[in-house]
N, C-alpha and C positions, 0 to 999 in steps of 0.2 A: 608289922603284920604277920601272924603265924601262918604256917601252911594250911592249917584248918580253916582260918579266917579267910584266906585267899581262896580256898575251895568254896567256901559259902559266898563270897562275892561273885565268883565265876557262876556259880548255880543260880543265884538270884538273878544276875544280869541277864543270863541265858533264858530264864523264865520270862523276864520283862520283854526281851526281843522277840521271844517266841509268840507271846500273847499279842504284842502291839506292833510288831514289825513283820514277822513272817506270816502270822495269821491272817491278817488283812490281805497281804499278797496272795495267799493261797485262796482266799475267797474270791479275788479277781480272777484268777486262773481257773478256778472251778466254775465260775459263770461264764467264762469265755469258752471252756473246752467240754463242759458237761451239759446235756439238755435236761429238761425238766424231770426226766425219769432217772438221772443219774447216769446216764450212758455217755461214755467219752464219744466226741464228735469234733470235727474240724469244718463242720458245715458252716458255722458262723463266720469263721474266717474266710472260708471259699466265697461266701456271699459278700462279705465286707470287702474283699479284695477285687470283687467283680463289679462293685457298685461304684459309679464314677464319683458320687458325691463323697463317700468315706475315703476313697482312694485319693480323690483331689485333695481332702483335708490333710491326709498323712503326707502327701508329697509337699503341700504348702508348708506344713509344719517343719518337715525336714529342710526344705530350702531356706525357710525363715531362720532357722537355727544356724544353718551354714552361712548365710548372709551376715547375720548378727555377730557370729563368731569372727568371721573374716574381717568385719568392719572393725571390731574391738581389737583384733591383732594389728590391723593397719594403723589405729590410732595409738596403741599402747607401745608397740615395738620401738618406734623412733623416740618417743618421750622417755622411755626406760633407758635406752642406750645413752641419749644426751645426759639424762640426769646422772647416770653413773660415771660417765666419762669426762664431763667438762664442768667448769665453773662459769656461772653466768648470773648477771643481776637478778635478784629476787627468787633465786633458786629455792631457797627454804620456804618461801611464801608459797610458790607454785607446787612444791612437793606436798604441801598441807592441803592446798586447794584441790589436788588431783583426787581426793576422796569425797569431794562435795557431791558428785552425782550419786553416790551411793545413800545419800540420806533421804531420798524419796523413791518410793516404789514406781517403776516405770509407768503403771497405769495412771498415777496421780500426775506424773509429768506430762502424760498425753493430754490431760485437761488444759494445761498451759500451752502446749503446742498448738492445739486446736484453736485456741483463742488467737495466737499469733499468725498461724497460716491457713486459718479457716476461710470461708467465703466472704465473710465480712471482718477479717481480722486485722492485725496491725499491719502486716506486709502489704496486703492490698491497699489499705489505707494510705501508706507511705508511697506506693507507686502512684495512685491517684494524685496525691498532694504534690508530688514531683512533676506532675503533668506528662507522665509516660502513658497514661491510659486515660480514657474519657471518665467523668464522674459517674457513678452507678455502676461501673464495671466490676465484676465480681468473679473470682477465680479460686476454687477450693484446691489448694496445692496438693493436700494428701488425698483427695479424691482422685487425682491424676494417677497415682500408683501407691495405694494404701500398704501394699506389700513392703515396698522399700521404705516408706515411712515409718512403719512399725519396726523394721529391721534397724532403722538408724536411731530411733528412740531407745531401742533396747541395747544397742551397741554403746550409745553415749552414757547409758546408765550403768552398764556392766564391764566397760573397758578397765576401770580401776582394779578389778580382779586380776586380769592379765597383767597390767602394770605392776602390781605388787608382787606377783610371782616372778616376773621378768627381772625386776631390780634385785630381788633376792637371789636369783640364779646368776646374775651378772656379777654380784658381789662375791660369789663363790668360785668364779673362775680364777685360776691361777694365772697371774700375768706372764710368767714364764713361758707358758705354752703359746701365747700370742706373740710374745717377743721372739720365740724361737722360730714361728712361722714367718715373721717379718724378716729375720736375718736370711732365711732361705728363699726370699723373694715374693712371699705372698703377702701382699699389702692391700690396703684401701677395701674396697667393697668385697673383693675376692676374699680376703682374710675374713671379713665379717660372715660370708655365706659358707665358706669352707671350714672355719675354726669356731668362731664365736656361736653362730645359731646352733650347730650340733651339740655344742657344750651345754647350752640353756634350753635345749628342747625338752628335757623332762619338766622344767619349770613351767614353759610355754604350754605344754599339754596338760599339766596339772590345772592351771588356770583356764585354758580353753575349754577343758572338759566341763567345768562348772558352768562357764557362760553357754555353752552349747546346750546343756541338759536344761538350764534355766530358760533360754530362749524357746527350746523346743516345746516346753510345757507351760509357757507364760499364758495366762488366761485373761488377766485384767486388761492389758493394752488392746488386744484384738476386741474385747467386749467395748471398750470406750470408743474404738474406730468403727464399730459395727462391721467387723470383718469376720463372718461366721464361717469362712471357708478354711478353718484350721481345726485340727483335731480336738484341742482343748475346749473350744467353744461347742464343738458338736457334742462332747462329752458333757459338758455343763448343761446343755438343753436336754440331753437325754436322761439326766437325773430326775426328770419329771415322772419317767415311767421305768425306774430302775428295777422295779420287781418283776416287771414283764417283758422287758426288752433286752435280750442278751448282747445286743451290738455295742453298747457302752462298755460291757465287760471286755469284749474282744478289742476294742479300740484302746482301752487302757492297757490290756495285756500287751498289745503291740508296742505302745509307748514304753511300757516297763521293760520289755525285752531290748528295745533299741537302747535305752539308757544304761541298763546294766551291761549290754554288750560293749558299749562305748567305754564305760568305766573299766571293764575287765581288759579291754585292749590297751587302754593307757597304763594301767598297772602292770600288765605283762610286758609291754614294750619299754615303758619308761619308769616304772616304779621300784626298780632295783636300787636299793641305797647304796650299794656298793659298785655301781657300774663304773667300769674302768675309764669310760669316756666323760664322767663327771666328777673329776676330783675337787676336793675342797682346796681353797686357796691357801697356799703357804705363806704368801706375801700379799699385802693389800697394795694395789696401784692407786696412787693419789690422782683425783681429777685434774685435768689440765686447764691452764688458764689460756682462753682463745683470744684472738686479736678482736678489736673493738667491733668490726662488723659481724663477724660470725657470732660473738657473744650476744650482741643484740638481736640477731636472727634467732638465736635459741629462745631468748626471752619472749619474743613476739610469737613464736611457734607455741610455746606452752600457754601464753595469753590467749591466742586465737582459739586453741582447742578447749581451754576452760571456758571461755565465753560461749562457745557453741555448745558445750556439755551442760551448761547451767541455764541455757535458754528455757528449757522447760520449767526449771524452778523459777526463773524470773517471770515467766507467764503466770504460774501459779500464784506467786506473791502479788503481782499486780492485779489478777482477777480478786484476790483475797481482800485487797485494799480499795476495791471500787464498788460502788453501788450499781453501776451499769457501764458496761464497756462494749460499744457497738460501732463498727465501721470508723474507728479513730485510730492513730498511731499509738496514742496512750489514753488511759482513761481521763475523761473530762473532770470527774470528781473523785476525790478519795474520802474513805471513811474508815472507821475502826469498829464500826458496828457489827461487821461480819464476824470478827474475832470474838466480840462478847456473845453474839449469837451461836457461834460454834461452841462456846462453852456452856450455853445455856438452852440449846434446842432440845426438844424432847427426844430426838434420835441421837444426839452426840453426848449428852450427859451420861446416859446408861452405857454407851459405847466406850467413852474413855475409861469408866470405872470397870467395865468388863475386861477391857484390854490390860489394864494394870493388874486385875485380878489373875487373869489367865497367864500373862507373862510372868509375874512373880512367882506363881506356883511352879510353872514349868522351869523356870531358872533354877529354883531351890532344888528341883528333881535332878536337873542337869548337873549342878555342882557336886551333889551326892554321888550320883553315878559316875561323873566325869573323874572325880577324885579316886574312887574306888577302882574304876577300870584302868586308870593311868598307872596306880600303884602296882596292880596285878600285872601288867605289861611290862613295867620298866624294873619293879624291884624284885618281883617273885620269879621263880624258875618253874612255875607250874606248866605241866603239859597242856597244850591247848590254848595257852593265853593269846597266842597270835589270832585265833579264831575269834576271840573277844575284841581284839583291836580292829579286826576286819569288819566284824558286825557293827561295831560303833561308828566306823566310817561310811558304811553302805548308805546311810540316809542322804549322803551327799550324791549317790548315783541314782537313788530312787526319788523321782520328782514328787513335790508336795501334792500335786494334783492326783497323783497315782495313790498315794497314802490316804488322802482324804476320801477318795472313792472307795478305797478298800475298808476304811473305818465305816462307811456309810453301808457298805455291803455286809459287813460282819454283825451291824446291829440291826438288821432288818428283823421284822416279826418272824419268830420261829427259829431264829439263829442263838447260837451260844451266848452272845453278848447283846441280846435285845434289850436288856435292861439299861443299856448305855445309849439307846436310840437317841439321836441328836434332835428329832422332831419335837420332843418334849423339853429336854434340856441339854444342850451340848456341852456344858461346862466341863465334864470329865474328859470326853473326847478331845475337845480342843486343848485342854491342858496336856494331855498325853502326846497329841499330834504336834504341838509346839515344842515339847521337851525332846521328842524323837527327832524332829527335824533339825534342831539347834544343838543336840548333843555332841556332833563332832567338833565344834569350835571349842567346847570346854575341855573335851578329851585331848584334842592337840595342844592346848594351852597347859594343861596339866602335865602331859607328857613331856613337853619341852621344859617345863620347870623341875620335874623329878630328874630328867636327864642332865641338867645343868647344875643339881645340887648333889654333893658328894654324899654317898652312902655311908661313909665312915662316921659322919656326925650322928646318924641314927644309931650306929654300932656302938659309939662311945657312950651314948646315953643309956643304951641297954646293958652295957657292960657295968654301968654305975647302979643297975637295978631298976631301971625304968622299963615297964612292959612294952613291947613292940608298938601296940597301938597308941599309947601315951606318948612315946617318943616320936611317932609320926606326927601326932597333933601338936605336940608342944615343940619340936624342933623343925621338922620339914615344912609343915604347912605355913608357918610364918614365913619362911625363906621364899616360898613360891606363891606368896599371896598376890603379888603384881600379875602374875599370869592368870590366876584364878579370877581376879578382879576383871582383867581385859577380857577374858573368855566368857566370863558370866554377864558383862556388860553388853558384849555382842550378841549373846544369846538372848538376853532381855530385850534389846533394841529391836532385832529383827523378828522377835516373836511379836512385839507390839505392832509390827507392820506386816505381818504374814498375810498373804493374799490368798493363795489357794484353798488352804484349810479353812480360812475364815469365810470365804465365799460360798463354799460347799457345805460346811457342817453347821454353821449359824444361819438357822432357818426361821427363827422367831425373832421379832424385833427387840423383845426384851433382852436378848442375849447377843445382839450384834457387837462385834469388836469395832475398832476404829476404821479399819479397811473396809469392811462390808457396809459401815455406816456412810463412808465417802462415796462409795459406788451408788448407794440408794439415793443419797442427796444429789449426786450429778444427774441422775435420771429424773429428778423432780423438775417440772416446769417452773420457771420464774427464779427465785432467788437460790434454788438448790446449788448450782454450780458455784456460787460466791461463797456460801457457807462450806461446801465440801472444800474448796481451796483453802479457806481460812483454817479448817481442821487439818489440811494437809501441811499448812505452814507450821501449824504448832507442832505436828509431827516431825517436820524438817528440823525444827530448833531443838527438839529433844534429842533426836539421833545424831545431829551435828555436835552437840556437847558431848555425847557418848563417844563418838568417833575421835574427837580431839584428845579425849582422856585415854583412850586405847593407843592412840598413836604415840603419845607421851610414855605410856608404859611398855610398850612393846617395840617401838620403832620399826625397823626393816623386818622384824619377825612377824609383824601384823600379816605379812603375805602367806606365812604358814597355815593360817586359819581358813584361807580360802583355796585349799590344795585338795583335789580329789585323791 
């Protein structure tokens, strides 16, 4: 690619991000900091921070994110350490199963959890069957403390992100550093806390940042559990009066500021690639074979965590296979009718077609933009290329809820993008929203591919008369195709199951994506939750196949896609 072409890519990409990333954010800030007459004001924030309702929502959202992130770290860290250091039975199987929680959005898993732990769910039925409580006794486990219930569900769904980053970071530790510490008498847990954890801290913070932002702005799970005392749900309900109510803007601005501040803190403290405390491994340490009892304990630990993590999935699957499940340990009858209905219901058929269309178009945009950005960042010496890389990764720091709200704000009547108003047809905005949100995955994959491919191959082709662009297309792109396929599959899969953008921007049934259809079905009385669960199982099967393919293509490098 010539210098002129690199400049053109830079300009076009900057224009795209200005229009569909920076401009929506500016609309949010304008709505939060300027009154109807265009005068700057902090009144909305003063009122917001003095209102117990809004202040309580912000506090609950922050605490929920802290709880979910802490639980994710507590689950993922021991598993990552054991997987990296020891050999045990079924290690390969459990290393693959660790990704299973990611094949279902947390709010869909909440449907299964409610069926298991609800007032007339499987757990209560089992307690009654064992004679531990009288017949007719009912207790809603999650009503006892919905806060921790939501935090646990989100942690069980998101801990693989921390696990992937932790295992990648552990693999990069030079064994000589730990051996030197051991020779000086620093052994056992002391060595772990003094040497190992500081060395893998950048990886942990990278994964933890994603989990925190995700949990901080999670909308679907609190909606399913009817937990309205969190900011995302308050914003969602405030959309009904987006034109005349400034407080949703102020709330979104607070969430945006919090997320970007955390992202910036992580990049500033732990994002330096050449940090002296984070060396690459010069030699690889082989996992050790344990004695029979510890070896069995490792297998049992992985099995226990995996079982608990897939409980939401098991609940969804059982609901999907049952015509009715009420006050029994397992469904009394099983049927395949729900799956047929899920593919033939008037709400689901258009939703599946819509999601396929939206996700395909957004993935195509991501691949084109991702390859172009990665090439400019890795191959060119263009001034300002790091700005391009920074902008491409910023969607990881800006929650989907914030961007979706920004798109809605910038397309209101009288605004420059009013012609994209999603009330009439959200297709364009949904495709743009999906592509912006998932672009970092494709960029990271493409950057890794270009870094691993020698530039001399392109130079040799050019020396034989091939133009720069043709040399890239004919030589380099085939060599990095596995990376592009992996990043594209991940972008496509998560676009298919995107929650925040879908719930906020899709306002007409004709344009509902899969996740909006699942939410609407769940709220229907009667067979709604059974059809919603069947649709969720179809989605699980699809994303499961995708993740298996990506794992084979990228292996341990998969963790780099989930790094802020």
